[in-house]
KOLTI-578136 format. One record per residue: residue in one letter; x, y, z of N, C-alpha, C, O in turn. Coordinates in pm, whole numbers, plus 32768, in hexadecimal, padded with zeros to 4 digits. Example, Ala and Ser with C-alpha at 12.3 -4.5 7.8 and 13.67 -1.06 7.14 Angstrom:
2
[atom a,[8527,7DC7,830C],[84CE,7E3E,830C],[8528,7EB6,830C],[8590,7EB4,834E]]
[atom s,[8505,7F1F,82C4],[8557,7F96,82CA],[850A,8003,8313],[853D,8072,8324]]
This chain:
135
[atom m,[6580,B572,AFBE],[652D,B590,AF2A],[64FB,B52C,AF12],[6552,B4D7,AF25]]
[atom a,[6492,B4F6,AEEE],[640B,B49F,AE8A],[6439,B480,AE31],[6453,B4D4,ADDB]]
[atom n,[6457,B3F5,AE1B],[6487,B39E,ADAB],[6423,B3BC,AD52],[63AA,B3B1,AD64]]
[atom l,[6465,B3E6,ACE7],[641D,B408,AC60],[642B,B3B5,ABE4],[63FE,B3E7,AB7D]]
[atom a,[645E,B34A,ABDF],[6481,B33E,ABAC],[6407,B2A7,AB58],[63C9,B26A,ABAF]]
[atom k,[63F9,B28F,AB10],[634D,B240,AAD8],[6383,B1B5,AAD9],[63EE,B199,AAA2]]
[atom s,[632E,B152,AB21],[6336,B0C1,AB49],[62F6,B089,AAD8],[6291,B0B8,AAA4]]
[atom v,[6338,B01D,AAB1],[6328,AFC8,AA51],[62C6,AF8E,AA93],[62DC,AF6E,AB08]]
[atom l,[623F,AF73,AA56],[619E,AF2A,AA68],[61D1,AE9B,A9FE],[61F3,AE98,A987]]
[atom h,[61C3,AE20,AA73],[61DA,ADDE,AA1B],[6143,AD55,AA30],[611D,AD21,AA99]]
[atom v,[6113,AD40,A9AC],[6096,ACFE,A986],[6086,AC96,A977],[60F9,AC73,A95B]]
[atom a,[604B,AC40,A975],[601E,ABAC,A947],[5F9F,ABDD,A8E8],[5F31,AC0C,A905]]
[atom v,[5FD6,ABC1,A878],[5F63,ABA4,A815],[5F42,AB0F,A7AF],[5F8D,AABC,A77C]]
[atom g,[5EB2,AB21,A7B2],[5E72,AA89,A795],[5E36,AABB,A6E2],[5DEA,AB16,A6C2]]
[atom v,[5E8B,AA41,A67A],[5E52,AA85,A614],[5DFB,A9D8,A617],[5E2D,A969,A629]]
[atom i,[5D7B,A9FA,A600],[5D3B,A9AA,A63B],[5CF9,A968,A597],[5CA2,A9A6,A55A]]
[atom v,[5D30,A8EA,A567],[5CDC,A8D0,A4E5],[5C6A,A859,A4B0],[5C26,A823,A507]]
[atom r,[5C62,A848,A470],[5BF4,A7F8,A43D],[5BC6,A817,A3B9],[5B9A,A887,A3A2]]
[atom q,[5BD1,A78D,A330],[5BA9,A77F,A2D0],[5BEE,A818,A292],[5B8A,A85C,A281]]
[atom q,[5C3F,A850,A277],[5C5D,A8E1,A239],[5C47,A955,A26B],[5C5D,A9BA,A229]]
[atom q,[5C0C,A95B,A306],[5BE9,A9D6,A33E],[5C25,A9A1,A3BA],[5C41,A937,A3F1]]
[atom v,[5C2C,AA40,A3D2],[5C53,AA85,A47B],[5BFE,AAAF,A4B0],[5BAB,AAD8,A45F]]
[atom l,[5BDB,AABF,A526],[5B9A,AAFF,A58D],[5BC5,AB91,A5BE],[5C08,AB8D,A626]]
[atom l,[5BB6,ABDB,A5A0],[5BCE,AC70,A5B1],[5B76,ACA1,A661],[5B11,AC75,A698]]
[atom a,[5BCD,AD01,A685],[5B39,AD29,A6FC],[5B44,ADCA,A6D6],[5BAD,ADE8,A69E]]
[atom l,[5AD9,AE44,A6F1],[5AE3,AE97,A6E6],[5B06,AF1D,A74D],[5AA0,AF3E,A789]]
[atom r,[5B58,AF59,A766],[5BA0,AFB7,A7F9],[5B6E,AFFE,A7ED],[5B60,B030,A77D]]
[atom k,[5B33,B02F,A85B],[5AF5,B091,A87B],[5B21,B144,A866],[5B8E,B17C,A86F]]
[atom a,[5A72,B187,A840],[5AE2,B1D8,A851],[5B1C,B22B,A890],[5B52,B28E,A860]]
[atom s,[5B18,B212,A8F2],[5B5E,B238,A964],[5BCC,B23D,A987],[5BFB,B294,A9D0]]
[atom q,[5C2D,B1A1,A93B],[5CA4,B144,A95C],[5CF7,B1BE,A8FE],[5CDF,B228,A8C5]]
[atom h,[5D6A,B161,A918],[5DED,B171,A8C6],[5DC2,B163,A814],[5DF4,B0F3,A813]]
[atom q,[5DA7,B16D,A7C1],[5DC8,B179,A700],[5D1D,B145,A731],[5CFC,B0D1,A719]]
[atom g,[5CD1,B18F,A767],[5C4C,B18B,A793],[5BED,B158,A715],[5C50,B12C,A6DD]]
[atom g,[5BA0,B140,A6D3],[5B4D,B120,A684],[5BB7,B0CB,A612],[5BAE,B0E0,A599]]
[atom k,[5BF9,B089,A63A],[5C53,B02C,A5AB],[5C17,AF98,A5D8],[5C03,AF8C,A651]]
[atom w,[5BFE,AF3D,A595],[5C09,AE9D,A5A5],[5CB1,AEA2,A5CE],[5D0B,AEF4,A5BB]]
[atom e,[5CA3,ADFB,A623],[5D4D,ADED,A629],[5D0C,AD39,A651],[5CA4,ACF8,A657]]
[atom f,[5D72,AD31,A65D],[5DA1,AC89,A6AB],[5DC3,AC94,A73E],[5E1B,ACC6,A784]]
[atom p,[5D3E,AC3F,A750],[5D21,AC3B,A7FE],[5D91,ABEE,A825],[5DC8,AB96,A7E3]]
[atom g,[5DBB,AC2A,A8D0],[5DE7,AC3D,A916],[5E20,AC66,A98C],[5DCE,AC75,A9E7]]
[atom g,[5E93,AC7C,A9A7],[5E8C,ACFC,AA30],[5F52,AD03,AA96],[5FBC,ACCC,AA77]]
[atom k,[5F3D,AD3F,AAE1],[5FCA,AD31,AB17],[5FF3,ACFE,AB2D],[5FC7,AD67,AB5C]]
[atom l,[603A,ACA6,AB51],[608F,AC4B,ABDD],[60A5,AC62,AC49],[6105,ACAA,AC60]]
[atom e,[6068,AC3B,AC9B],[6076,AC30,AD25],[6115,AC2A,AD65],[6168,ABD9,AD3B]]
[atom q,[6127,AC68,ADA9],[61D0,AC52,ADFB],[6208,ABE3,AE15],[61F0,ABB1,AE83]]
[atom g,[6266,AB9B,ADB4],[62A7,AB0B,ADCD],[6235,AAA8,AD81],[623D,AA30,AD9B]]
[atom e,[61DB,AACF,AD32],[6187,AA86,AD01],[61CA,AA63,AC4D],[6203,AABB,AC0C]]
[atom l,[61B8,A9F7,AC27],[61A7,A9CE,ABAF],[6154,A9DE,AB2D],[60D9,A9D6,AB2D]]
[atom t,[618D,A9F0,AAD8],[6127,AA22,AA5F],[60D2,A9C7,AA73],[607D,A9ED,AAC3]]
[atom e,[60BF,A94B,AA48],[605E,A8E7,AA0D],[6001,A906,AA9D],[5F87,A913,AAA1]]
[atom h,[6046,A90B,AAEF],[5FBD,A911,AB87],[5F7D,A978,AB73],[5F03,A984,AB80]]
[atom a,[5FD9,A9DA,AB4A],[5F5E,AA74,AB63],[5F41,AA68,AAFA],[5ED9,AAA6,AAE7]]
[atom l,[5F74,AA23,AA78],[5EF8,AA4D,AA01],[5E51,A9C9,AA4B],[5DD9,A9E6,AA4B]]
[atom v,[5E8B,A956,AA76],[5E03,A938,AA6D],[5DB0,A967,AAFC],[5D3A,A94E,AB10]]
[atom r,[5DE7,A993,AB34],[5DAC,A9FE,AB9B],[5D54,AA6D,AB71],[5CDE,AA87,AB85]]
[atom e,[5DA7,AA9D,AB38],[5D56,AB0F,AAF5],[5CDD,AAE7,AA96],[5C6D,AB11,AAB3]]
[atom l,[5CEF,AA9B,AA2E],[5C94,AA4B,A9E4],[5C05,AA21,AA18],[5B99,AA25,A9DC]]
[atom a,[5C20,A9F9,AA93],[5BCC,A9C3,AAD3],[5B6C,AA43,AB11],[5AF1,AA49,AB1A]]
[atom e,[5BDF,AAB1,AB3D],[5B7F,AAFC,ABA8],[5B46,AB7D,AB33],[5B02,ABDC,AB57]]
[atom e,[5B66,AB6B,AACF],[5B61,AC01,AA4A],[5AEA,ABD4,A9ED],[5A8D,AC17,A9C1]]
[atom i,[5B11,AB29,A9D6],[5ABD,AAFF,A990],[5A71,AA6C,A99B],[5A4C,AA36,A933]]
[atom g,[5A63,AA47,A9E8],[5A19,A9B0,AA36],[5A45,A939,A9E3],[59FA,A8D7,A9DF]]
[atom i,[5AC8,A937,A998],[5AF8,A8BB,A97F],[5B68,A87A,A9D8],[5BA4,A8B6,AA31]]
[atom t,[5B7B,A7FF,A9B6],[5BFF,A7D3,A9E3],[5C34,A77C,A9A9],[5C11,A70C,A983]]
[atom v,[5CA0,A7C0,A9A3],[5D0A,A788,A963],[5D4A,A6E3,A972],[5D76,A6AB,A9D7]]
[atom q,[5D3A,A6AA,A8DA],[5D5A,A618,A8F9],[5DF0,A611,A8D7],[5E3A,A5C6,A917]]
[atom a,[5E1B,A65A,A879],[5E97,A622,A801],[5E97,A6D0,A7DD],[5E38,A71C,A7CA]]
[atom s,[5F3E,A6ED,A7DE],[5F7B,A74B,A7BE],[5FFC,A75C,A79A],[602E,A723,A7FB]]
[atom s,[6066,A784,A74E],[60D0,A786,A708],[60E9,A801,A6FA],[6086,A849,A6ED]]
[atom p,[6187,A84D,A6F6],[61AD,A8CD,A718],[61BA,A8A6,A66F],[61D3,A842,A62B]]
[atom l,[61A2,A918,A65D],[618B,A98B,A5D7],[61E4,AA09,A5A5],[6213,AA06,A533]]
[atom l,[61F9,AA6B,A5EF],[6259,AAF0,A5D6],[6247,AB01,A662],[61F7,AAD4,A6B4]]
[atom q,[62C3,AB65,A667],[62F3,ABD3,A6D8],[62F8,AC53,A68C],[6345,AC37,A62F]]
[atom l,[62D9,ACBC,A67E],[62EF,AD39,A64B],[6303,AD9A,A6D2],[62DD,AD70,A740]]
[atom r,[6330,ADFD,A6C9],[634D,AEBD,A6DD],[62F5,AED5,A6AB],[62C0,AE8A,A659]]
[atom y,[62BA,AF72,A6DC],[6299,AFC2,A689],[627C,B016,A70F],[624B,B005,A77F]]
[atom q,[62C9,B09C,A6AB],[629D,B133,A70A],[627B,B145,A6F3],[627B,B121,A67D]]
[atom y,[61F0,B1BA,A723],[6175,B200,A703],[61DD,B27A,A75E],[622C,B25C,A7B7]]
[atom p,[61C6,B2EB,A734],[61CC,B364,A779],[61CD,B373,A7FE],[622A,B3AC,A838]]
[atom e,[6148,B333,A84C],[6155,B338,A8F9],[617F,B297,A912],[618E,B278,A989]]
[atom r,[6186,B270,A8EE],[61C8,B1D3,A93A],[61F4,B165,A8D2],[61B0,B160,A86B]]
[atom e,[6237,B12B,A8DA],[6291,B0A0,A8BA],[6259,B043,A8C3],[625E,B027,A93B]]
[atom v,[6200,AFCC,A871],[61D8,AF66,A8A7],[6223,AEED,A859],[6220,AEE5,A7DE]]
[atom f,[6264,AE92,A8A9],[6277,AE16,A88C],[61FB,AD96,A85E],[61AA,AD6B,A8AF]]
[atom l,[6200,AD7D,A80B],[6195,AD19,A7E3],[61AA,AC80,A7F6],[6217,AC59,A7CC]]
[atom d,[616A,AC37,A820],[61C5,ABBA,A847],[6123,AB55,A7DF],[60AF,AB57,A809]]
[atom i,[6150,AB0E,A762],[60AF,AB08,A711],[60B3,AA68,A701],[6103,AA2C,A6B9]]
[atom r,[6064,AA37,A741],[602C,A99F,A728],[5FB7,A97C,A6DE],[5F50,A9BE,A6D0]]
[atom l,[5FD8,A8F9,A6A8],[5F62,A8E8,A634],[5F4A,A87D,A6B4],[5F84,A82F,A701]]
[atom v,[5EC6,A8B6,A68F],[5E37,A84E,A6DE],[5E0A,A7F9,A660],[5E0B,A833,A5F3]]
[atom t,[5DE7,A77E,A665],[5DCF,A70F,A61C],[5D5A,A6B1,A634],[5D14,A671,A5E6]]
[atom e,[5D5C,A6C0,A6D4],[5CFC,A655,A71F],[5C9E,A6D0,A76F],[5CB1,A749,A778]]
[atom f,[5C49,A68B,A797],[5C00,A6F6,A809],[5B97,A6D2,A81C],[5B67,A695,A7BC]]
[atom s,[5B29,A6E2,A8B3],[5AC6,A6B0,A890],[5A68,A74B,A8DD],[5AA5,A7A3,A919]]
[atom g,[59C8,A74D,A8C8],[599C,A792,A8F0],[598B,A7E7,A849],[59BC,A7D6,A7DA]]
[atom e,[5919,A857,A88F],[5921,A8A3,A807],[5942,A903,A81C],[5916,A920,A88C]]
[atom p,[597E,A957,A7F1],[59AA,AA11,A807],[592A,AA47,A7C5],[58E2,AA41,A762]]
[atom q,[5949,AAA1,A886],[58F5,AB25,A87A],[594B,AB8A,A8D6],[59AB,AB7D,A921]]
[atom g,[58FA,ABF6,A8AB],[5946,AC59,A8CF],[5913,AC8C,A9A3],[58C8,ACE9,A9C2]]
[atom l,[5954,AC35,A9FF],[5917,AC5D,AA81],[5941,ACDF,AAB5],[590B,AD1C,AB11]]
[atom e,[59BB,AD09,AA64],[59B1,AD7F,AAC0],[596A,AE23,AA4D],[599C,AE93,AA4E]]
[atom g,[58F5,ADF5,A9FC],[58AC,AE3A,A9D0],[58C4,AE5D,A930],[5873,AE9F,A8EF]]
[atom q,[5948,AE24,A8FA],[598A,AE35,A882],[5942,ADBA,A840],[590E,AD4F,A861]]
[atom a,[5961,AE12,A7BE],[5919,ADB7,A749],[597F,AD71,A712],[59E5,ADB2,A6FB]]
[atom v,[597F,ACC9,A6EA],[59D4,AC8E,A68D],[5983,AC3E,A64E],[5918,AC02,A65A]]
[atom k,[5A06,AC5C,A5E4],[59AA,ABFF,A563],[5A0C,ABA4,A500],[5A73,ABD9,A4D6]]
[atom w,[59F7,AB44,A4E5],[5A7C,AAF0,A458],[5A5A,AB67,A3D8],[59FF,ABB4,A3B9]]
[atom f,[5ACB,AB43,A3AE],[5B24,AB8F,A348],[5B54,AB36,A2EC],[5B83,AAD5,A327]]
[atom a,[5B5C,AB2C,A27B],[5BAE,AAE2,A22F],[5C1A,AB43,A207],[5C16,ABBA,A1E9]]
[atom i,[5C7C,AAEC,A211],[5D09,AAEA,A210],[5D38,AB5A,A1B5],[5D81,ABBC,A1C6]]
[atom s,[5CD2,AB11,A11A],[5CF2,AB58,A0AE],[5CD7,ABFE,A0B3],[5CE4,AC41,A04D]]
[atom e,[5CB5,AC36,A127],[5C4C,AC93,A11A],[5C6F,ACDC,A1A6],[5C22,AD2E,A1DA]]
[atom l,[5CD9,ACBC,A1D4],[5D2E,ACF9,A24F],[5D36,ADA7,A242],[5D00,AE05,A27C]]
[atom d,[5DB5,AD94,A1B7],[5E17,ADFA,A194],[5D74,AE93,A168],[5D97,AF03,A142]]
[atom t,[5D05,AE7A,A175],[5C79,AED0,A14B],[5C69,AEFC,A1D1],[5C42,AF6F,A1C1]]
[atom i,[5C6F,AEEA,A23F],[5C43,AF01,A2DA],[5C96,AF65,A326],[5D0C,AF76,A307]]
[atom a,[5C6E,AF95,A36B],[5C8C,AFF9,A3D4],[5CD0,AFC3,A42D],[5C95,AFCB,A499]]
[atom l,[5D59,AF78,A437],[5DA2,AF5C,A48F],[5E07,AFBF,A4F1],[5E3A,B012,A4A5]]
[atom p,[5E30,AFD3,A56B],[5E9F,AFE5,A5B5],[5F0F,AFFF,A56B],[5F48,AF92,A577]]
[atom d,[5F61,B04C,A51D],[5FAB,B037,A4DE],[601D,AFC1,A51C],[6048,AF79,A4C2]]
[atom a,[6042,AFAE,A575],[6085,AF23,A5BB],[605A,AED0,A57D],[60B2,AE84,A557]]
[atom n,[5FDF,AEAF,A553],[5FB9,AE2F,A50E],[5FE3,AE06,A48E],[5FF0,AD90,A46C]]
[atom q,[5FFB,AE77,A43B],[5FF3,AE60,A38F],[6064,ADEC,A399],[6038,AD7D,A37E]]
[atom p,[60E9,ADF1,A3BA],[6143,AD9C,A3BE],[6114,ACF9,A3F0],[616A,ACA3,A3D9]]
[atom i,[609B,ACCD,A42E],[6039,AC3C,A433],[5FDD,AC4C,A3C5],[5FB4,ABDF,A39E]]
[atom v,[5FAC,ACB7,A380],[5F75,ACAA,A309],[5FB6,AC7B,A2AC],[5F8F,AC17,A270]]
[atom e,[6035,ACC3,A288],[6099,ACAA,A22D],[60C5,ABFC,A20F],[60CF,ABB5,A1AC]]
[atom h,[60DA,ABE8,A2C5],[60ED,AB61,A2B9],[607C,AAE4,A299],[6090,AA86,A24C]]
[atom l,[6000,AAFE,A2E8],[5FC1,AAB7,A2B0],[5F5E,AAA8,A24A],[5EFB,AA5E,A247]]
[atom q,[5F91,AB0B,A1E8],[5F7D,AB16,A16B],[5FDB,AADB,A0FA],[5FAC,AABA,A08D]]
[atom q,[605D,AACF,A118],[60AD,AA6F,A0F1],[60B4,A9CB,A0ED],[60D2,A973,A09C]]
[atom h,[608A,A9D6,A16B],[60A2,A93D,A1B2],[6031,A8E7,A18B],[6047,A872,A16F]]
[atom f,[5FAC,A91C,A187],[5F17,A919,A1A1],[5ED3,A8CC,A13A],[5E88,A86A,A13E]]
[atom l,[5F10,A92B,A0C1],[5E97,A928,A04E],[5EF4,A8FF,9FC6],[5EBD,A8F3,9F58]]
């Protein structure tokens, strides 16, 4: 019998900040939660540390080199089709100019306007945390 249990998707998420702004990337329409803006990052590989996964993912996706990051939040979110565990790090220093290396749009948004932007449901606690602690 096939295993029908849903596995938890462990994701390293980067909250990249500069001058009261954060960088978001637009999810492709074909992706889960497509057409919404998200904090960049990606899945951890087997045995990979969150910090290393984030450095790798941000280099691959948006072309930056993380120079300083620290733990920000950890949260679980249950979508109807999958559960995600977001391991969120605050990126305060990086080199390179962010760009969508996988064809996605990237844009800086003011922290104060994040609650007006279409984000995946799992990202709402991140927005709340940022607006409480950075405004």
